[in-house]
C-alpha positions as CSV (number, residue, x, y, z in Angstrom):
1,M,14.7,7.5,2.0
2,N,13.8,4.4,4.0
3,E,12.9,3.2,7.5
4,G,16.5,4.0,8.7
5,S,16.5,7.7,7.6
6,P,17.8,10.1,10.2
7,I,15.5,12.7,11.8
8,L,15.9,15.9,9.8
9,S,15.7,19.5,11.2
10,E,13.2,21.9,9.8
11,A,15.9,23.6,7.8
12,E,17.2,20.4,6.3
13,L,13.7,19.3,5.5
14,A,12.9,22.6,3.8
15,A,16.0,22.3,1.6
16,L,14.6,19.0,0.1
17,P,12.5,18.8,-3.1
18,A,8.8,18.6,-2.4
19,S,8.6,15.0,-3.3
20,E,11.3,14.1,-0.8
21,R,9.7,16.1,2.0
22,I,6.4,14.4,1.4
23,R,8.1,11.0,1.2
24,Y,10.0,11.7,4.4
25,R,6.8,12.4,6.3
26,L,5.1,9.3,4.9
27,V,8.1,7.0,5.8
28,N,8.3,8.5,9.3
29,A,4.5,8.0,9.8
30,R,4.9,4.4,8.5
31,Q,2.3,5.3,5.9
32,R,1.9,3.2,2.8
33,H,2.2,5.3,-0.4
34,H,1.3,3.0,-3.3
35,A,0.1,4.3,-6.5
36,N,-3.6,4.1,-5.5
37,D,-3.1,5.5,-1.9
38,N,-4.3,8.9,-0.8
39,I,-1.4,10.9,0.7
40,S,-3.1,14.3,1.1
41,E,-2.7,14.3,4.9
42,H,1.1,14.5,4.4
43,I,1.2,17.3,1.9
44,A,1.7,20.8,3.4
45,A,0.2,24.0,2.0
46,G,1.8,25.1,-1.2
47,E,3.7,21.8,-1.7
48,L,1.4,20.7,-4.5
49,D,2.5,23.6,-6.6
50,E,6.1,22.6,-6.0
51,L,5.4,18.9,-6.7
52,Q,3.8,19.9,-10.0
53,A,6.9,22.0,-10.9
54,E,9.1,19.0,-10.0
55,V,7.1,16.6,-12.2
56,Q,7.3,19.1,-15.0
57,A,11.1,19.3,-14.8
58,K,11.4,15.4,-14.8
59,M,8.9,15.1,-17.7
60,Q,11.1,17.5,-19.7
61,E,14.0,15.1,-19.1
62,V,11.8,12.2,-20.3
63,L,11.0,14.0,-23.5
64,R,14.7,14.7,-23.9
65,A,15.5,11.0,-23.4
66,L,12.9,10.2,-26.1
67,V,15.1,12.5,-28.4
68,I,12.2,15.0,-28.9
69,D,13.4,18.5,-29.8
70,T,11.0,20.4,-27.6
71,E,12.7,23.7,-28.4
72,G,12.3,23.4,-32.1
73,D,9.0,21.4,-32.1
74,H,6.2,23.9,-31.4
75,N,3.8,21.1,-30.6
76,T,5.9,19.8,-27.6
77,Q,7.2,23.1,-26.2
78,E,4.6,23.1,-23.4
79,T,4.1,19.3,-23.2
80,A,6.0,18.8,-20.0
81,K,4.0,21.5,-18.3
82,R,0.7,20.1,-19.6
83,V,1.5,16.5,-18.5
84,A,2.6,17.6,-15.0
85,K,-0.6,19.5,-14.5
86,M,-2.6,16.5,-15.9
87,F,-1.0,14.0,-13.5
88,V,-1.0,16.1,-10.4
89,R,-4.3,18.2,-10.7
90,E,-6.5,16.0,-12.9
91,V,-6.1,12.3,-13.6
92,F,-4.2,11.4,-10.3
93,R,-5.7,14.0,-8.1
94,G,-7.4,11.4,-6.0
95,R,-3.9,10.8,-4.5
96,Y,-3.2,14.4,-3.5
97,E,-6.6,15.8,-2.5
98,A,-8.6,15.1,0.5
99,A,-12.0,13.3,0.1
100,P,-14.8,15.5,-1.1
101,P,-17.2,16.8,1.6
102,V,-20.2,14.5,1.8
103,T,-23.2,15.5,3.7
104,D,-25.3,12.6,5.1
105,F,-28.7,12.7,6.7
106,P,-30.5,10.2,8.9
107,N,-32.8,7.5,7.5
108,V,-35.9,9.0,9.1
109,E,-38.3,7.0,7.0
110,R,-36.4,3.8,7.8
111,L,-35.9,3.0,4.1
112,N,-34.9,-0.6,3.6
113,E,-35.6,-1.3,0.0
114,L,-33.0,-1.8,-2.8
115,M,-31.4,1.5,-4.1
116,I,-29.3,1.6,-7.3
117,V,-27.1,4.5,-8.4
118,G,-25.6,4.4,-11.9
119,P,-24.3,4.1,-14.3
120,I,-21.6,6.5,-13.1
121,T,-18.9,7.2,-15.6
122,V,-15.4,6.0,-14.4
123,R,-12.1,7.6,-15.5
124,S,-9.0,6.0,-14.0
125,A,-5.5,4.8,-15.1
126,C,-3.8,1.5,-15.2
127,S,-0.9,1.5,-12.8
128,H,1.1,-0.8,-15.0
129,H,1.3,1.5,-18.1
130,L,-0.5,4.6,-16.9
131,C,-3.0,4.1,-19.8
132,P,-6.6,5.2,-19.3
133,I,-9.3,3.0,-17.9
134,I,-12.8,4.3,-19.0
135,G,-16.0,2.7,-18.0
136,K,-19.1,2.6,-15.8
137,V,-19.9,1.6,-12.3
138,W,-23.2,0.7,-10.7
139,I,-23.8,0.9,-6.9
140,G,-26.5,-1.1,-5.1
141,L,-27.5,-0.4,-1.5
142,L,-29.8,-2.0,0.9
143,P,-30.1,0.6,3.8
144,N,-31.4,0.1,7.3
145,E,-32.8,2.5,9.9
146,H,-29.3,3.3,11.1
147,S,-27.8,3.9,7.7
148,N,-26.4,7.4,6.8
149,L,-28.0,8.3,3.5
150,I,-26.0,10.6,1.2
151,G,-27.0,12.8,-1.7
152,L,-27.1,11.2,-5.2
153,S,-24.4,13.5,-6.6
154,K,-22.1,12.5,-3.7
155,Y,-21.8,8.9,-5.0
156,A,-20.4,10.3,-8.3
157,R,-18.0,12.6,-6.4
158,L,-16.7,9.8,-4.2
159,T,-16.4,7.5,-7.2
160,D,-14.4,10.1,-9.0
161,W,-12.1,10.7,-6.0
162,V,-11.3,7.0,-5.6
163,M,-10.9,6.3,-9.3
164,S,-8.6,9.3,-10.0
165,R,-5.4,7.3,-9.2
166,P,-3.2,4.8,-11.0
167,Q,-4.5,1.3,-10.0
168,I,-5.9,-2.0,-11.2
169,Q,-9.7,-2.3,-11.6
170,E,-10.0,-5.1,-9.1
171,E,-8.5,-3.0,-6.3
172,A,-10.3,0.2,-7.4
173,V,-13.8,-1.4,-6.9
174,T,-12.8,-2.8,-3.5
175,M,-11.5,0.6,-2.3
176,L,-14.8,2.3,-3.5
177,A,-16.8,-0.4,-1.7
178,N,-14.8,0.2,1.5
179,E,-15.4,4.0,1.3
180,L,-19.1,3.6,0.8
181,Q,-19.4,0.8,3.5
182,R,-17.7,3.1,6.0
183,R,-19.9,6.2,5.2
184,V,-23.3,4.6,4.7
185,Q,-23.2,1.4,6.8
186,P,-25.9,-0.4,4.9
187,D,-27.1,-4.0,5.4
188,G,-26.0,-4.8,1.9
189,L,-23.6,-3.2,-0.7
190,A,-23.1,-4.2,-4.3
191,L,-20.8,-2.7,-7.0
192,V,-20.3,-3.7,-10.6
193,M,-17.7,-2.0,-12.8
194,D,-17.4,-2.5,-16.6
195,A,-14.5,-0.7,-18.2
196,D,-12.3,-0.5,-21.2
197,H,-8.5,-0.8,-20.6
198,F,-6.4,1.2,-23.1
199,C,-3.3,-0.8,-22.1
200,M,-5.1,-3.5,-24.2
201,H,-6.5,-1.3,-26.9
202,W,-3.5,1.0,-27.5
203,R,-0.6,-1.4,-27.0
204,G,0.2,-5.1,-26.5
205,V,-2.5,-7.3,-28.1
206,K,-4.4,-4.2,-29.3
207,D,-7.8,-5.9,-28.7
208,M,-10.4,-3.2,-29.2
209,D,-13.4,-5.3,-28.1
210,S,-12.5,-6.7,-24.7
211,T,-13.7,-5.0,-21.5
212,M,-13.3,-6.1,-17.9
213,I,-16.2,-6.6,-15.6
214,N,-15.9,-7.3,-11.9
215,S,-18.1,-6.9,-8.8
216,V,-18.1,-6.7,-5.1
217,M,-21.0,-8.1,-3.0
218,R,-21.3,-7.6,0.7
219,G,-23.8,-8.2,3.4
220,A,-27.3,-9.0,2.2
221,F,-26.2,-9.1,-1.5
222,L,-23.7,-11.8,-0.6
223,K,-26.2,-13.9,1.4
224,D,-29.5,-13.4,-0.5
225,A,-29.4,-14.8,-4.1
226,N,-32.7,-13.2,-5.0
227,L,-31.5,-9.7,-4.0
228,R,-28.4,-10.2,-6.0
229,R,-30.3,-11.3,-9.0
230,E,-32.7,-8.4,-8.7
231,F,-29.7,-5.9,-8.6
232,L,-28.0,-7.6,-11.6
233,S,-31.2,-7.7,-13.7
234,L,-32.0,-4.1,-13.0
235,I,-28.5,-2.7,-14.0
236,R,-28.7,-4.7,-17.3
237,K,-31.5,-2.4,-18.3
238,T,-29.5,0.8,-17.8
């Protein structure tokens, strides 16, 4: 489907596979649906089960194209089912589920000192090869009296939600920063991510030692070199 798709009736829409119904809504809403986008608002009740079944059927065809005898090979008889569940419900669930509920509370004590959360374990996937990205992220915050403080565990939940999608690390860190900036509204925000990329370890150059480190600095962390140095020196000790 594309921008020129005709308007479908409810009956015509219901006859489509789940992936096409969801795509139809996204296109009509002019909503981007890249690998690292959350599309949960366009998924109706029960459609995730249908989508998982559809992925399972397609994955079975992939195994067949790889000339794997899934009927005779007891090790791969359930592989398509397992992979479909893994993609839809686990490693890519940040695309299909709404953001986790996050309770915030006012900054009654007017805290304005550096706060650091981390290291938080990161599990994501490279959108180029769908290989794992495993690493750590540190979050630095400089709140103000108007900031919305959130519970410590919620940083981990938000991080997991953003990272559970196929993406590249540079964009993942920026997306997480945007989410935290919108929710907390601090004077300063800093993120550092250090991760192993299995698309390098497992294939290609097969370099087992390289990691990728990148950062996002906003507000006070960008303007104040001393604050930035304090944050970076503290996370080196964790």
